[in-house]
N, C-alpha and C positions, 0 to 999 in steps of 0.2 A: 508465485512459485509455490508449488505443492510441497507440504512438509508434514512430517509426523515424527515425533520424538517419543515422549513418555505418555502422551494422551492416547485415548482409544480411537480418536477420530483424526482424520487428516484435516489440515487447515492450510490456508493460503496467505501469502504475503504479496502485497502489490505496492509498487511505487508509481505514483501519478505525478507527472510534471506538467504544470500549467503556467500560463502567463499571469503574473500577479495583477496586471491591469484589468484582467477579465474576472479573476477569482482571487480575492484578497484573503478570504478565510473560509473555514468550513461552515460557519453560520450556525443557526439553530439546528440541533440534532433531531428535533421532533417535528420539524416542518418539512414538507416535500420540496419547497422551492429552492432553498439554499443548496450549496454544493454537497454538504453531507447527505441531505435527502436524495439528491440525484444519484450519488454513489450507492446509497442503500437501495434505491429503486432499481438501479441497473443490476446489482448483485441478485436481488430477489427475482428479477425477470430472467436472468441467466440461469438461475437455479430452479426456475419453475415454481417459485413460492410467492405467496400473497404479501404485498406491501400494503399497509405498514405492519402487519402481524409479525413478520420475520425480520424487520429492520435491525433488531438487536443482534443478529448474526454478524453484522458488520461492526468491527471494533476499530475505533480511532484511538491509538495510544496517546499518552501525554506527549506534549512537545512534538507533534507529528508534522508541523509545518516548518519549512525552511524557505527564507526569501534570499535567493542568491543574486548577487550583483556580478557584473562582468569583472569588476576589480577583485572580488573575493575568489573567483574562479582562476583568473590569471595569476594571482599572488598565492593561491592555495592557502587562503586564510579563512578564519571563521566568517560565516557559517558554512562555507563550502566543505571544510575538513570534517565538521560534525555530520553533515549530510552524507559524505562519502563513507564515513565509518559506519553509519547506520545502514546504508545501502549494502556495504560489504558484509555486514552481519546477516542481512536477509539472504544474501547469495551464498552463504556457507554451504559446503558440500555435505557435511556430516549427517544432517537430518533430511536430506532430499530423497524422494522416492524415485527409484529408477526401475525400469523393467516392469514385469507383471502386467503388461498390456497398456501401461500408461505412456502417453506421449509427453515428452519434455522439451520445452522450447527455451529454457533458461540457460544462461551461461554467465561466467564471471571472468572478467579480465583484470580484476583487482588483485 
């Protein structure tokens, strides 16, 4: 989601949902093979920038991983509720950029 609040530049928020059996963690942030490196490479490629020179443009916040179980979703228990609160924050309407020739594909049902 494209966003701009007090900073001079726009920034983006992304939620990526993966199977824990395939990707357990982000891994080493400075190696190209683990998940973190693959995400950084994909962003650089999409932005037309050289990897690894610009890998630092991708920020991974603290506590950015949630392992959801079927039970936590059905019972609306932790960690599902924490994940939903964080995702709802990313979907907030206040700082989203609309109009001005930008396409917007985001929406929130929360």
